[in-house]
N, C-alpha and C positions, 0 to 999 in steps of 0.2 A: 599209740599207747597213752593211757592216762596214768596219773600218779597213783601209786599203790597206797591203799589205806594203811595207816599206822606204820609208815616207813620213816620218812624224814632224813634219810641218808644224805641227801643233797644239802640239807640244812645243818648237818653236823660235820661231815667229813671234809669237804673242800675248804680251803682258805678263801677268804673274800677280801680283796684289797680295797674295794670300794667302801666309802663311808656308810655305816649303818646307823639307824637310830639306836641309841644306847651303846654303840661301839664306833665312835668317830674315827678310830684308826683302822677299822676293818676287823675281820674275824680270823683268828688262826685256824689252821686245819685241825680237825679232831675236837673242836670246841663247839658245843651246840649254840646255834644262834639264839640270842635272848628273846627272839620273837617266835620261837618254836613252842607250841603248846604241849600239854601233857599227852594229847592224842596225836602228836606229830603233825600238826597243821600250822600254817603260818598266820600269826595274828595280824600281820600287816599286808596280807595277800592282795587285797583290793585297794590298798592305800597308795597315794602318790609317793609316800616315803619308802616304799619297797624299791630296793636297788635294781637298776636295769639288768645287772648280771643275773640276779635271781629271776627276774621276769623272762629273760632270754633263755634260761636253762629249761629245756624241754625233756620230758621223760622219754627214754628210748632203750631198747634192750641192751645196746652196747654198754651203757652206763648203769642201767638199773637191774640187769640180769632178770632172773625169774622170781627172786625172793628178796626180802629186806637184807638178809645176811649176804647174799651175792652182791647186792648194790653197795653195801658197806665195804666188802672186800675189793670190788672193782675200783671204787672211788678212792679207797685208801691206797691201793697200789699206784694209781695215777697221781695221787697227792704225794707219794713217797713216805707215807706213814708206816712205820714198822710195828707200832703197837696199836693195831686196829681192832683186835678181838674184843676189847672192852667197850667199843663204841656202840 
């Protein structure tokens, strides 16, 4: 499976405890990564600054579902976010 165009669920929903450029303390769940572009792409995708946790996250139906809204719902439930519909 390849990343779905215009999704970005994995860059918004999960918390990231690793240091990120512009977020040295990591990223809370439900907060868009500051490197997520308007078209839901990562602007540091090919950069050595991209955290290993991001590089290691591979798209698969278990986490991504069949649509962006399914991906958000699945990841939000795994993250324990109760207010996921606005993501």
